[in-house]
C-alpha positions in Angstrom: 0.0 0.0 0.0 2.8 2.4 0.9 4.5 1.7 -2.5 1.2 2.6 -4.3 0.9 6.0 -2.6 4.6 6.8 -3.3 4.1 5.9 -6.9 1.0 8.1 -7.3 2.7 11.0 -5.6 5.6 10.7 -8.1 3.2 10.6 -11.1 1.3 13.7 -9.8 4.7 15.6 -9.4 5.6 14.7 -13.0 2.2 15.9 -14.2 2.3 19.1 -12.2 5.8 19.9 -13.4 4.7 19.4 -17.0 1.8 21.8 -16.5 4.0 24.4 -14.9 6.5 24.3 -17.7 3.8 24.6 -20.3 2.2 27.6 -18.4 5.6 29.3 -18.2 6.3 28.8 -21.9 2.9 30.2 -22.8 3.3 33.2 -20.5 6.7 33.9 -22.0 5.3 33.8 -25.5 2.4 36.1 -24.6 4.7 38.6 -23.0 7.1 38.4 -26.0 4.2 39.1 -28.4 3.0 42.0 -26.3 6.5 43.5 -26.2 7.0 43.0 -30.0 3.6 44.5 -30.8 4.4 47.5 -28.5 7.8 48.0 -30.1 6.3 47.7 -33.6 3.8 50.4 -32.7 6.2 52.8 -30.9 9.5 52.2 -32.7 9.4 53.7 -36.2 12.7 52.2 -37.3 11.7 48.7 -36.1 8.3 49.0 -37.7 9.9 50.0 -41.0 12.2 47.1 -40.9 9.4 44.6 -40.1 7.2 46.1 -42.8 9.9 45.7 -45.4 11.7 42.4 -44.4 8.8 40.4 -42.9 5.5 41.7 -44.2 7.0 42.6 -47.6 5.1 45.9 -47.8 7.7 47.5 -50.0 7.7 46.9 -53.8 10.0 48.3 -56.4 9.2 49.5 -59.9 10.8 46.5 -61.6 8.9 43.9 -59.5 5.3 44.8 -60.3 2.9 43.8 -63.0 2.7 46.3 -65.9 0.3 47.3 -68.6 2.1 48.6 -71.7 0.5 51.7 -73.4 1.0 52.3 -77.1 3.1 55.2 -78.2 1.2 58.5 -78.4 -1.9 56.7 -76.9 -4.1 59.2 -75.1 -5.6 56.7 -72.7 -7.8 57.5 -69.6 -6.8 55.2 -66.7 -9.1 54.5 -63.7 -8.9 52.0 -60.9 -12.2 50.5 -59.7 -13.2 47.5 -57.6 -10.3 45.1 -58.3 -9.6 46.2 -61.8 -7.7 48.8 -63.8 -9.8 50.3 -66.6 -8.2 52.0 -69.7 -10.6 53.9 -71.9 -9.2 54.6 -75.4 -10.9 55.2 -78.7 -14.4 54.3 -77.5 -13.2 51.0 -75.9 -12.9 50.3 -72.1 -10.2 47.7 -71.6 -10.4 46.0 -68.2 -7.2 44.5 -66.7 -6.9 42.3 -63.6 -4.3 42.4 -60.8 -1.7 40.5 -62.9 -1.8 43.0 -65.8 -3.6 40.7 -68.2 -6.6 42.0 -70.1 -9.8 40.3 -68.9 -12.4 41.9 -71.3 -13.2 45.0 -73.3 -16.4 47.0 -73.6 -17.8 49.4 -76.2 -18.1 52.8 -74.5 -18.8 55.7 -76.8 -17.1 58.3 -74.7 -14.1 60.5 -75.6 -13.6 62.8 -72.7 -14.7 60.8 -69.7 -15.8 61.6 -66.2 -15.4 58.6 -63.8 -16.8 57.7 -60.3 -16.9 54.3 -58.6 -18.1 52.6 -55.5 -18.1 49.0 -54.6 -18.4 47.0 -57.8 -20.0 49.8 -59.8 -18.3 52.3 -62.2 -20.2 55.2 -63.8 -18.7 56.9 -66.9 -20.1 60.0 -68.4 -19.1 62.2 -71.4 -17.8 65.5 -70.0 -19.9 68.2 -71.8 -21.9 65.5 -73.6 -24.9 63.3 -73.1 -23.7 59.6 -72.9 -23.5 57.7 -69.6 -22.6 54.1 -68.9 -23.0 52.1 -65.7 -20.4 49.3 -65.4 -21.1 46.5 -62.9 -18.1 44.4 -62.2 -16.9 43.8 -65.9 -20.2 44.2 -67.7 -22.3 47.2 -68.9 -25.4 47.2 -66.7 -27.0 50.0 -68.7 -26.3 53.0 -70.9 -28.3 56.1 -71.6 -28.3 59.4 -73.4 -29.6 62.4 -71.4 -30.6 65.9 -72.1 -28.1 68.6 -71.1 -24.4 68.8 -70.8 -22.8 66.5 -68.2 -20.5 68.1 -65.6 -20.3 65.4 -63.0 -21.3 61.7 -62.4 -21.8 59.8 -59.2 -22.7 56.3 -58.2 -23.3 54.9 -54.6 -22.3 51.5 -53.4 -25.7 50.0 -54.4 -25.6 51.2 -58.0 -27.9 54.3 -57.7 -26.6 57.1 -60.0 -26.8 60.9 -59.9 -25.7 63.0 -62.9 -25.1 66.8 -62.7 -25.8 68.7 -65.9 -26.0 72.2 -67.2 -28.3 73.6 -69.8 -29.5 77.0 -71.1 -32.5 77.3 -68.7 -31.0 76.3 -65.4 -27.6 76.7 -63.7 -27.7 73.0 -62.7 -29.9 70.0 -63.3 -29.5 66.7 -61.2 -31.0 63.5 -62.6 -31.1 60.3 -60.5 -31.3 56.7 -61.9 -31.8 53.4 -60.1 -29.5 50.4 -60.6 -31.6 49.2 -63.6 -31.1 52.5 -65.4 -34.6 53.8 -64.8 -34.7 57.6 -64.6 -36.3 58.4 -61.2 -36.5 62.2 -61.2 -34.8 65.5 -62.0 -34.0 68.4 -59.7 -33.7 71.8 -61.3 -31.5 74.6 -59.7 -32.2 78.0 -61.1 -30.0 80.3 -58.9 -27.3 77.9 -57.5 -24.6 75.7 -59.0 -24.4 72.1 -57.9 -20.7 71.4 -57.1 -21.2 67.8 -55.8 -23.9 65.2 -55.0 -24.1 62.1 -52.8 -26.7 59.3 -52.3 -27.1 57.7 -48.9 -26.1 54.1 -48.3 -29.7 53.1 -47.8 -30.7 54.7 -51.1 -33.3 57.0 -49.4 -31.7 60.4 -49.7 -29.9 62.6 -52.3 -27.7 65.4 -50.9 -26.8 68.3 -53.2 -23.9 70.7 -52.5 -24.8 74.0 -53.9 -23.0 77.3 -54.2 -24.5 80.7 -55.0 -21.8 83.1 -56.4 -24.3 85.6 -58.0 -23.9 88.2 -55.2 -21.0 89.9 -53.5 -21.1 87.2 -50.8 -20.6 83.4 -51.4 -23.5 81.3 -50.0 -23.1 77.6 -49.8 -25.8 75.1 -48.7 -26.5 71.4 -48.6 -30.0 70.3 -49.7 -31.3 66.9 -48.9 -34.0 65.3 -51.1 -36.2 62.2 -50.2 -35.7 60.0 -53.3 -39.0 58.1 -53.1 -41.0 61.3 -52.6 -39.2 63.1 -55.4 -40.5 60.4 -57.9 -44.2 61.3 -57.2 -44.2 64.8 -55.6 -41.0 66.6 -56.5 -42.1 70.0 -55.2 -42.5 68.6 -51.7 -39.6 66.2 -51.6 -37.0 68.4 -49.9 -36.2 67.3 -46.3 -33.7 69.9 -45.3 -31.7 72.8 -46.6 -28.6 73.5 -44.4 -27.2 77.0 -45.1 -23.5 77.4 -44.3 -21.9 80.5 -42.9 -21.5 83.3 -45.4 -18.3 83.2 -47.6 -17.7 79.5 -46.8 -17.0 77.8 -50.1 -18.3 74.2 -50.2 -16.2 71.8 -52.3 -17.3 68.2 -51.7 -19.9 66.2 -49.7 -20.3 62.5 -49.0 -22.9 60.4 -47.3 -21.5 58.0 -44.7 -23.2 55.4 -42.4 -26.3 56.5 -40.4 -27.0 59.1 -43.0 -24.2 61.3 -41.8 -23.1 63.9 -44.3 -19.4 65.0 -44.3 -18.9 68.4 -45.9 -15.6 69.7 -47.1 -15.1 73.4 -47.3 -11.9 75.3 -48.4 -11.4 76.3 -44.7 -12.3 73.1 -42.9 -14.6 70.1 -42.6 -18.1 69.9 -41.1 -20.4 67.0 -40.3 -24.2 67.0 -40.5 -25.9 64.5 -38.2 -29.1 64.6 -36.2 -30.2 67.7 -38.2 -27.2 69.7 -37.0 -24.1 70.9 -38.9 -21.0 71.1 -36.7 -17.4 72.0 -37.3 -15.1 69.0 -36.7 -11.9 70.2 -38.3 -10.9 73.9 -38.7 -8.0 74.7 -41.0 -7.3 78.1 -39.3 -3.7 78.6 -38.2 -2.7 75.3 -39.8 -0.8 74.7 -43.1 -3.2 72.3 -44.7 -1.9 71.1 -48.1 -4.7 68.6 -48.9 -7.9 67.2 -47.5 -10.5 64.6 -48.6 -13.9 63.2 -47.5 -13.8 60.4 -50.0 -13.3 57.6 -47.4 -15.6 55.1 -45.6 -16.7 56.8 -42.4 -13.4 58.8 -42.2 -12.0 62.0 -43.6 -8.3 63.0 -43.9 -6.2 66.1 -43.9 -2.5 66.7 -44.5 -0.8 69.3 -42.3 2.7 70.4 -43.1 5.0 71.1 -40.2 8.5 72.6 -40.3 11.3 70.1 -39.5 14.2 72.5 -40.0 15.2 75.4 -42.2 14.9 73.6 -45.5 12.7 70.6 -44.6 9.2 69.8 -43.6 7.2 66.8 -42.3 3.7 66.0 -43.5 1.3 64.9 -40.7 -1.7 62.9 -42.1 -4.7 63.3 -39.7 -7.2 60.5 -40.2 -10.4 61.4 -38.4 -13.3 59.1 -37.6 -16.4 61.1 -38.6 -18.6 59.4 -36.0 -16.3 59.2 -32.9 -14.1 62.1 -33.9 -11.1 60.0 -32.9 -7.9 61.0 -34.8 -5.1 58.8 -35.9 -1.9 60.2 -37.4 0.7 59.1 -39.8 3.8 61.1 -40.5 6.1 61.2 -43.6 9.4 63.1 -43.5 8.8 65.1 -46.7 6.1 67.1 -48.5 3.2 65.2 -50.1 2.8 66.1 -53.8 -0.7 64.6 -54.2 -3.2 62.6 -52.1 -5.7 60.1 -53.5 -8.4 58.4 -51.5 -10.9 55.6 -51.9 -12.7 53.3 -49.4 -10.2 52.7 -46.6 -7.1 53.6 -48.7 -5.1 56.8 -48.7 -2.4 57.1 -51.3 0.4 59.6 -50.8 2.6 60.6 -53.8 6.0 61.6 -52.4 7.8 62.0 -55.7 9.6 58.8 -56.5 7.7 56.9 -53.8 4.0 56.3 -53.2 2.8 55.2 -49.7 -0.5 53.5 -49.4 -1.9 53.7 -45.8 -5.3 52.7 -44.4 -7.8 54.5 -42.2 -6.2 52.8 -39.2 -3.0 54.8 -39.8 -1.0 51.7 -40.9 1.2 51.3 -44.0 -0.4 48.9 -46.5 2.2 49.1 -49.3 5.1 51.3 -50.3 6.0 51.7 -54.0 9.6 52.7 -54.9 10.1 54.2 -58.4 13.2 55.2 -60.3 11.5 58.2 -61.8 9.0 60.9 -60.7 5.4 59.6 -60.2 3.1 62.0 -62.0 -0.3 60.4 -61.5 -2.0 57.6 -59.4 -5.4 56.0 -59.6 -6.6 54.0 -56.6 -9.5 51.8 -55.4 -9.9 49.9 -52.2 -8.1 46.8 -53.7 -5.8 47.9 -56.5 -3.8 51.0 -57.6 -2.3 52.1 -60.9 0.9 54.1 -61.2 0.4 56.0 -64.5 3.3 56.8 -66.8 3.4 58.0 -70.4 4.0 54.6 -71.8 2.8 52.2 -69.1 0.6 51.6 -66.0 2.2 49.7 -63.1 -0.2 47.7 -60.9 0.0 47.7 -57.1 -2.2 45.1 -55.3 -3.5 46.4 -52.0 
């Protein structure tokens, strides 16, 4: 009996020792992960090394897929969904992420205006009448409208708004459903429509208007109930938010919960719960670029002096709902900024950094020549040169 208890105690000691060793190893791993993550967040040099050597976030010009352009080709290049579209001589050539052509579509447009959301791309003839809605890689519908097109817009569900000018009105806005049915027109006799946006639930149209006829600039945001506008256009207006005098409205966008983000030349406001409030004021800041073309965020670039002949660019990424701000800093001036979905592209000259709305680097592109133009979607980007388009998968 004594031998039995001694044997059992020995086995229990072995089991307990094994459990203790496993617990210690797990604890060490957890602590190590926490330390590494903390160092990655706080140590810029370490983060840069990890991004390049481990996550492979840096790509060079000679290692990416390329679409060759013909000599003297006057092509219009636009990134949408997961494709690069090249419109040339009334043909839209659609390329995938590897640079191979996937299809081509007949699009009778010479001087195109583009806008895209989700899997939809709207193309309109600037100053003309033709519009095309592309869904994924197919033409969903096309139409010829009355008036001269000045801007096109599509929301993530395929609802389209077109801004036109004609001889009788300063601006006319026409709205279509995803099947191409014309729902209604809104006529503006005394103001110019500078931008439009359709809510994510397809219920509202917002129009950014500017009146420059007097000595004082007057901007306002008009919201229209889409369903009501189809049957009773005279009584379809829900609200008309008048901005402070001499504030010039540039862009608007609907975000979640029917929140409207408004970009002025001197700051950014948000309309929610029937109130317009200032959320970012450009006063006393050297703002070089700003955009509201993101999912539930907006972004500004603020240049700060880093010495006599140098400057840093601080990218402020602000959540439009919580007003929380994340920052990302580059040690140079930003030549151009491009935004779409959750992606912010920063043209730094011979480099382009793609960051997300969380403030993290997604991809860094290194070129051997100056980058002159970039097109970006949430999944893919194109670096546009005179003779080629280089593809960056995001």
